[in-house]
N, C-alpha and C positions, 0 to 999 in steps of 0.2 A: 087242717094241719098238713104240713108238707111231709112227704115220705122220703125225701132225700136225706141220707145220713151225713152228718157233719164229719168231714175228714180232718186231717191234721192241720190243713190250711183253710178251714172253714170256720166261720164265726157266726153267732146269732146276734142280731141287733135287738134293741129294746122291744120292737114290735113282734118279735118271734119269727121274723122272716130269715131265711138262710141265704147267705151270699158267699161267693168264693172270695175270701179275704185272707191273703197270706199273713203269716205272723209278723213279718217285718213291716207290713203296711199299716200306717196309723189309721185309726178309725175315721178320721175326718178327710181322708183322701180316697178317691175312687180307684186310681191306678198307680202303679209304681212310678210311671213317667211323671204324673202330676206331683207326686211327693218329691221326686228328685228335682224337678224344675223349681218347686217352691223353696226347697232348701238351698238351691243354687242362688236364687234371687236373694234370699236372706243373708247368705255369707258374703255376697257382693256388697250389699248395703252395709254390713258390718265392716268390711274392708275399706269402704269409702270413709267411714268415721275414723278408722285408724289412720288413713292418709291425712285427713284433716287434723288429727291430733299431732302427728309428727310434723306437719307443715308449719305449725306454730314455732316449733323449736328450730326448724331450718330457717325460718324468717329471722329469728333472734340471732342465729349464727351469721346470716348474711349481713344484718345491720351492724353488728359489732365488728365483724371483719372489715366492713367498709370503713368504719370509723377509726379503727386501730389495727391496720394491717401489720404494723411493726410488732405488736403484741403477739399476734398469731404466728408470725415468722419466728419470733424468739421462743415462744412456749411450745410450738410444734416440734422443736428439737428434742424435747423430753419424751416424745412418743416413739415407741419402738416400732419401726416400720416392719421389721421381720415378724413380730408377733401379729401385727395387723394383717400382713400378707398371709400368714399361716391360717388365721381365722377366716380370712376371705376364701381361701381354697377349701377349707373344711366345710363352710356353709354352702359353697357351690356344689360340692360333692353330695352334701345332704339333700340339696334340691333334686339331684339326679336320683338318689335312692327313694325319695318321696314320690317322685313321678313314677318310678318303677313300681312302687307299692300300689299306686292307684291302678296301674295296668294289671298287676297280679290279682287285685280284687275284682277287676272286671272279667278276667278269664277263670276265676275260681281257683287260682293257684295259692292255696292257703299257706303252704310251706314257704313259698317265695314271699308272700305277704308278710309273714312273721319275720323272715330274714331281713327284708327291706325296712320294715318298721324298726327293727333292732339296730340296723345300720344307721338309720336317721337319728335315732336316740343317742347312739354312740358318738356321732359327729357333734350333736348338740352338747354332750357332756365334755368332749374335748375342747369345744369352744369356750365353755365356762371355766375349764381348768386353766387354759391359757389366759383368759381374762382375769382370773384370780391372781395369777402371778403379776400381771400388768398393774392391777389395782393396788395390791399389797406393796409393791415396790415404790409406787408413787406416794402412797400414804406414809411409808417410812421416811421418805424424803421431805414430807411436809407439803407436797404438791396437792393441796386440797382446795375446795371451793372458797369463795371470797371471804366468808366470815371465819374460816378456819385455816387459811393459807399461812404457813409458817416456814416456808422454804428459806434457807440461808445459804447463799452461794459459797460462803467461806467454810461452811460445815454441812455439805449436802447429805451426809449420813450420820446424823447425831446419835450418840449412844443412848441406851435406855429406852428405845422405842418398843411399843408392844408388838407381840408376834401376830401381826394382822393376817398373815397367811394361815397360821394355825386356826384363828377364829373362823376364817372363811372355809377351811377344809373340814372343820369339825362336824358340821351337819352332814356333809356328804360321807364322811367316814362312818358316822352313826347309821346312815341309811344303808351303806354297804354292809356293815356288820349285821343289820337287821335282815337284809335280803339273803345273806349267806346262811344265817340261822334258819330262815324260812325254807331255803333250798334243802338244807340238811334234814329238817323236819319232814319236808314233803317226800324226800327220798326214803326216809325211815318208815313213814306211814304208807308208802307206795301210792301216793296220790299223783297220778300221771298228769292231770290237768294243772295242778299247782307247780309240778316240776317243769312243765313246758313253759310256764310263765316265769318262774324264778331263774331258770338257766340264762335266758337272754338278758334279764334285768341285772343279773350279777355281772355280766360282761359290760353292760351299759354303765353301771356304777364304777367299775374299774377304769373305764375310759376317762372319767374325770381326772383321776390321778395320772393317767397317761398324758393328758393335757397339761397338768401341773409340771410333770417332768420335762415335757417338751418346752414349755414356757421358761422353766428354770435354765435350761441349756441355752436357749436363745437370748434370754435376758442377761445372762452372764457375759455374753459377747456383744450386748447392745451398745449403741453409741450414746444414748441419752444419759446413761449413768455417769458418763465422763465429760459431760458438757462443762460443768464447773471446773473440773480438773484441767480441761483443755485451755480454758481461758486463763487459769492460773499459770499453766505452763507457758503460754504466750507472754504473760506478764513477766515471769522470771526470765524468759529468753530475752525480752526487750531490755530488762534491767541489766542482765549480764552483758548484753551487747553494748549498753551504755557504759558500763564499767570498762569494757575492753577499749572503747574509744578514749575514755578518760585517762586510762593508764598508758595509752599508746603515745608514740613520739611523732605522729604524723602532723599534728597541729602545733608545730613548734613556733609558728609566727603569731599565734593567738595571744590575746590578752584577756584576763578574767575580770569582768566588771559585774558586781552584784550577783554573783552566781552564774554568769553567762560568759561563755568563751567567745570572744569577739575577734573577727578576722581583721586583716589589714584595711579592708574597705569599711569597717565599722558595722558589718552585718553580723548578727548573732549566729555562731556556728553550733554551739552545743550547750544545753542547759546542764550545768554541773550539779546543781542542787536538785535532787530528785523530788524534794518537797515543794519546789517552786510551782505555784499555780499559774493559771492564765492571767490573773490580774497582775501578779508580779512581773510576768513576762511583758505585759503591756506597758508597765511602768518603766521597765528597762528600755523598751523600744522608744518610749517618749524621751527618756534621758539621752539615749544615743542620738536621737533626732535633733537635739539642740546643737549638735556639731554641724557647722555649715557644709562640711565636706560630705555628709551623709545625705545627699540630695535624693537618692533612691528611697531610702527609708522615710524621709520626710514626705515624699509623694505618696507612699503607701499608707502612711498614717492619715494624710489628708483625704485620700480616697475612701478609707474605712469610715472616717467621720461623716463624709457625704452620704455613704450608703446607710449608715445608722440613722441619719436624719430623715432619709427618704423612707426607710423601712419601718421606722417607729419602733414598735414592740415586736417586730418580726425577726426571724433568724436569717442572716446573710451568710451563705456558704462561700467556699473559696471561688466558685465560678459565678459569684454575684447573683445567685438565684435566691429569691425569698421563699422559704419553705413553710412558714407558719408562725403564729403568735407564740411568743416565749412562754406565756402562761399556760399554753395547751400542750407543750412538748415536754415529755418526761425523758430524762437520760437513762433511767433504769426501768425496765418493764417487769422485773421479777418482784412485784409488790402485790399485796392483797387486792389493791384497787384495780390492777390491770391483769396480771397473770391469774389472780384469783377468779376474775370474771371468765377468763378463757377456760379454766378448769371447771368452773361451775357449768358452763355450756357443755364441756366435754363429758362430765359425769352425768349430767342430765340426759344427754342424747344416748350415750352408750349404756348408761344404767337402765333407762327405760327399755332400751332394746334388749338388754339382758333379762329384764323381767318378762318380756314377751317370749324370750327363749324358754324361760322356766315354765310359763303358761303352756307353750307348745309341747314341752316335755310331758306335762301332766296329761294333756289330751292324747298325745301319742301313746302313753302307757295305757290309757283307756282303750284305744284302738287295738293295741297289742293283745290285751285280755280278750277282747271280742274276736280278734282274728284267731286266737288259739281255740276259741269256742265255736269257730266256723259260722259266724253270724253273717258273713258277707257272701254274696253270690252275684250272678250275672244281672239280676234284676235289682239288687240292693247293694250298692257300693257307695252311696252318697256320702256317708260320714268320712270315709277315707278321702274322697275327692274334695270335700269341704276343708278338711284339715290340711290337705295338700295345698290348696289355694292360700290359706293363712300362712303356711310355712314358707311358701314362695315369696309372699309379701315381706315377711321378716327378713329373709335373705336379701331381697331387693333393697330394703332400707339400709342394710349393712353395706351393700355395694356402693351406696351414696356416702355413707359415713366414712368409710375407709379413705377414699381420696380426699374428701373435704377436710378431714382432721389430720391425716397422716402424711399425705403426699403433696398437697398444694402449699407452697411456701413462697 
């Protein structure tokens, strides 16, 4: 029987032999270095699976954008670049605080570790608060995935919509109330350990509503909420301009034929009837071309007929370029079939990223509790390092999502 007494960092194995085994060292590892390297390998393998998971969505994004760039160009105007930029800055700063937390754990600066973990959590909650504003605003407009897409450009803000923002904020408000009650109870019972945990968590929960307020301010001045109104304004401006010309006296030599103001040469100058469609205008051109004096108009109609016979079912632009089959070209992109697919990809990519943010928050809270308990030291800081790698990957994914969805048009 051994005469060596077991210290606080000494454990007995099943055979009764005494070994110097720190409390933080798992029984199946021989040294802290071996434990750290094994954990590092495990987290890297996990991150590889995460990259493969997100790569599938990035491939779907690339394929659909290649097939319908016009849909992406039109729908991306509904994304608030200011909100995306703020969230990008918040996540970049959270990467700094997370790296700083790893360093604090390595030098046994427990106070700094608690502070940096709390700062990282606060940034994550601000990100979710801004995202809550962005999501709720789009849901109220009907900018939903393909099966639920109901956006109406004529009525972008229909009345009677549910309070989506209230539904999103309700769970966070309940969590905040619970943490505040826990803090008050800990102070009353003089439990210093719980007070040290509840204090930073209260600030973290409040940061979600800071993000909501920040997002509300930026969203109120965002450009995407006025996309439909801008188009409507352009239409009214064009209509007013048309009325100005119609009421003016500058075209005193014109003659009105079938809703078209015709000049001395026989060329149509102005469509008087606002309801005249392209087919009517073509018919008027055909009628005017019967006049032998309109040689220019006759040549134009003959050239268009030759282009149509060559292009078949393709579109011929003004510069005589064939753009594509008519059956495959849609004049309106704000439909469930097209814009709905864009927002399906948008919600899938950003939503799953937000879920990863929530998972990171849960793990960071676990680290915060252990940091308050002084579990980490110079030989054992692996969990902080592993979570830091995960958090950097989450931030890196957003660095790709922001320009691809918000900036490239």
